C-alpha positions as CSV (number, residue, x, y, z in Angstrom):
1,M,112.2,94.8,73.0
2,S,110.0,93.7,75.9
3,M,106.8,95.5,76.5
4,K,106.4,97.8,79.5
5,T,104.0,96.6,82.1
6,N,101.8,98.4,84.6
7,M,104.6,98.0,87.2
8,D,107.2,99.7,84.9
9,Y,104.9,102.7,84.6
10,W,104.2,102.7,88.3
11,E,107.9,102.7,89.0
12,F,108.2,105.8,86.9
13,V,105.4,107.4,88.9
14,L,107.1,106.6,92.2
15,K,110.4,108.2,91.0
16,N,108.6,111.3,89.6
17,L,105.9,111.9,92.1
18,P,103.8,115.1,91.9
19,D,103.1,116.9,95.2
20,S,99.5,115.6,95.1
21,Y,100.7,112.0,95.2
22,H,103.3,112.7,97.9
23,K,100.6,114.2,100.1
24,W,98.3,111.2,99.4
25,F,101.0,108.6,100.2
26,E,102.0,110.5,103.4
27,E,98.4,110.4,104.5
28,E,98.2,106.7,103.7
29,K,101.2,106.0,105.9
30,K,99.7,107.9,108.8
31,Y,96.3,106.1,108.3
32,L,97.9,102.6,108.2
33,Q,100.0,103.3,111.3
34,K,96.9,104.6,113.1
35,T,94.5,101.8,112.1
36,I,96.7,98.6,112.2
37,T,97.2,97.2,115.6
38,P,100.7,96.3,117.0
39,D,102.1,92.9,115.7
40,A,98.9,92.2,113.7
41,K,99.0,89.7,110.9
42,V,98.6,91.7,107.7
43,L,98.0,90.8,104.0
44,E,98.7,93.4,101.3
45,V,96.9,92.7,98.0
46,G,98.8,94.3,95.1
47,C,102.0,95.0,97.1
48,G,104.1,96.2,94.1
49,D,107.7,96.7,95.3
50,G,106.5,97.0,98.9
51,R,106.0,100.7,99.4
52,S,103.1,100.3,101.9
53,I,104.8,97.4,103.7
54,F,107.6,99.9,104.7
55,D,104.8,102.1,106.0
56,I,103.5,99.3,108.2
57,F,106.9,98.4,109.5
58,P,106.8,100.5,112.7
59,V,103.6,98.7,113.8
60,T,104.1,95.1,112.6
61,K,106.6,93.0,110.6
62,N,104.2,90.1,110.3
63,V,103.2,90.9,106.7
64,T,102.5,89.0,103.6
65,G,102.5,90.8,100.2
66,I,101.0,89.4,97.0
67,D,101.2,90.7,93.5
68,H,100.7,89.0,90.1
69,D,103.5,91.0,88.4
70,D,106.9,89.2,88.2
71,K,108.9,92.4,88.4
72,A,106.9,93.6,91.5
73,I,107.6,90.3,93.2
74,A,111.3,90.3,92.4
75,D,111.7,94.0,93.6
76,A,109.7,93.4,96.8
77,K,111.6,90.2,97.6
78,N,114.8,92.1,97.1
79,N,113.6,95.0,99.3
80,F,112.7,92.7,102.2
81,S,115.4,90.0,101.9
82,S,116.7,90.7,105.4
83,Y,113.3,90.4,107.0
84,P,112.3,86.7,107.2
85,S,108.9,87.6,108.7
86,I,107.9,89.4,105.5
87,K,106.5,87.0,102.9
88,I,106.2,88.0,99.3
89,L,104.2,85.7,97.0
90,K,103.1,85.7,93.4
91,A,99.3,85.2,93.5
92,D,96.0,86.1,91.9
93,A,93.8,88.4,94.0
94,T,90.7,86.6,92.7
95,K,91.9,83.3,94.2
96,L,94.0,84.1,97.3
97,P,96.1,81.1,98.4
98,F,95.2,81.5,102.1
99,E,92.9,79.9,104.7
100,N,89.7,81.5,105.8
101,G,90.2,84.0,108.6
102,E,94.0,84.0,108.3
103,F,94.7,87.7,108.7
104,D,93.9,90.5,111.1
105,F,94.1,93.2,108.4
106,V,93.9,93.1,104.6
107,V,95.2,96.2,102.9
108,C,94.9,97.3,99.3
109,M,96.7,100.6,98.7
110,T,96.1,102.3,95.3
111,T,95.6,98.9,93.5
112,F,91.8,98.9,93.9
113,A,91.7,101.4,91.0
114,N,92.8,98.6,88.6
115,F,90.4,95.8,89.5
116,A,87.6,96.8,87.1
117,D,85.0,94.1,86.8
118,K,87.0,91.8,89.2
119,R,86.5,94.1,92.2
120,F,83.6,92.1,93.8
121,I,85.4,88.7,93.5
122,I,88.5,90.3,95.0
123,L,86.6,92.0,97.8
124,D,84.9,88.6,98.6
125,E,88.4,87.0,98.7
126,M,89.7,89.7,101.0
127,K,86.8,89.2,103.3
128,R,87.2,85.4,103.3
129,V,90.8,85.5,104.5
130,L,90.0,88.1,107.1
131,Q,89.3,87.0,110.7
132,N,85.9,88.0,112.0
133,S,87.0,91.0,113.9
134,G,89.5,92.0,111.3
135,K,89.6,95.1,109.0
136,I,90.1,95.8,105.3
137,I,91.9,99.1,104.5
138,I,91.6,100.4,101.0
139,S,93.2,103.5,99.4
140,V,91.8,104.7,96.0
141,F,91.6,107.7,93.7
142,S,88.8,110.2,94.5
143,E,86.5,111.9,92.0
144,D,88.9,114.9,92.1
145,A,92.0,112.9,90.9
146,L,91.7,113.0,87.1
147,E,93.8,116.1,86.4
148,E,96.7,114.8,88.5
149,R,96.4,111.3,87.2
150,M,96.5,112.5,83.6
151,K,99.6,114.6,84.3
152,V,101.3,111.4,85.6
153,Y,100.1,109.2,82.7
154,K,101.3,111.7,80.1
155,A,104.7,112.1,81.7
156,S,105.2,108.4,81.9
157,G,104.4,107.9,78.2
158,I,101.8,105.2,78.8
159,T,99.4,104.7,75.8
160,I,95.8,105.8,76.6
161,K,93.0,104.4,74.6
162,S,90.1,106.2,76.2
163,V,89.1,108.5,79.1
164,E,85.4,108.5,80.3
165,N,84.0,109.6,83.6
166,G,87.3,109.2,85.3
167,K,87.8,105.7,83.9
168,V,91.1,105.6,82.0
169,V,91.7,102.6,79.6
170,F,95.3,102.0,78.6
171,D,96.8,99.8,75.9
172,E,96.3,96.1,76.8
173,S,100.1,95.5,76.7
174,V,100.4,97.0,80.2
175,G,98.5,94.2,81.9
176,D,96.0,95.8,84.3
177,N,94.9,98.3,81.7
178,I,92.0,100.0,83.5
179,S,92.3,102.7,86.2
180,E,89.3,104.2,87.9
181,Q,88.4,106.8,90.4
182,F,85.4,106.9,92.7
183,S,83.1,109.2,94.5
184,K,82.2,108.5,98.2
185,E,78.7,107.5,97.1
186,Q,80.2,105.0,94.5
187,L,82.4,103.5,97.1
188,E,79.6,103.2,99.6
189,D,77.5,101.4,96.9
190,I,80.4,99.0,96.1
191,F,81.1,98.2,99.7
192,S,77.5,97.6,100.6
193,R,77.0,95.4,97.6
194,A,80.1,93.4,98.8
195,N,78.3,93.0,102.2
196,L,81.1,95.0,104.0
197,Q,80.5,97.3,106.9
198,I,81.9,100.8,106.4
199,D,83.8,101.9,109.5
200,D,85.4,105.0,107.8
201,I,85.8,106.7,104.5
202,T,88.2,109.7,104.8
203,K,89.0,112.0,101.9
204,V,92.6,113.1,101.6
205,N,93.5,115.2,98.7
206,I,93.1,113.1,95.5
207,A,92.1,109.9,97.3
208,Y,89.8,108.2,99.7
209,L,91.1,106.0,102.6
210,C,88.6,103.4,103.7
211,T,88.3,101.0,106.7
212,L,85.8,98.2,106.3
213,S,84.8,95.2,108.4
214,K,82.8,92.0,107.9
């Protein structure tokens, strides 16, 4: 029997969304459509099956999605098979296979919670592939998310090894086995250490939506 990966659990979550997640994702969609400019060249880091790419569709179809999960890549390619301008690639976020300044926007919706100690390398890479006047958009669990997160984890049957200060560690078999939440102050500290300018940090329900620039 093959082991369930992070993507398998995430698929379960998407099919069994609590209201709190529905509200969050609806706000993400509005935020993306408000912030991204028409026909912009967009990279999504951690695209999963393409949920956020669908959100961006009304604004631009010039989108590249990367993920390192085989199932995510297969599902996303299938979802966008009739859109040749949507490119889906298997890639490592710590070594993005793109030129400097290639994108107008780099988005990372929900996945930032799973980066753990790689977050600064990944932010550096996101910044590198961003053009000078470009924007990074990040969506991540807020400090108020733990109760809703735990409901979802318990319902999905994922094995939890520890929970401490909002940091949940799952069994290693799932792949990305750490999920974190952040206060506004923690995010401000992370972004300033990554030498990113903070244009906006908006709290919505159980998450923060952030816009950053170089």
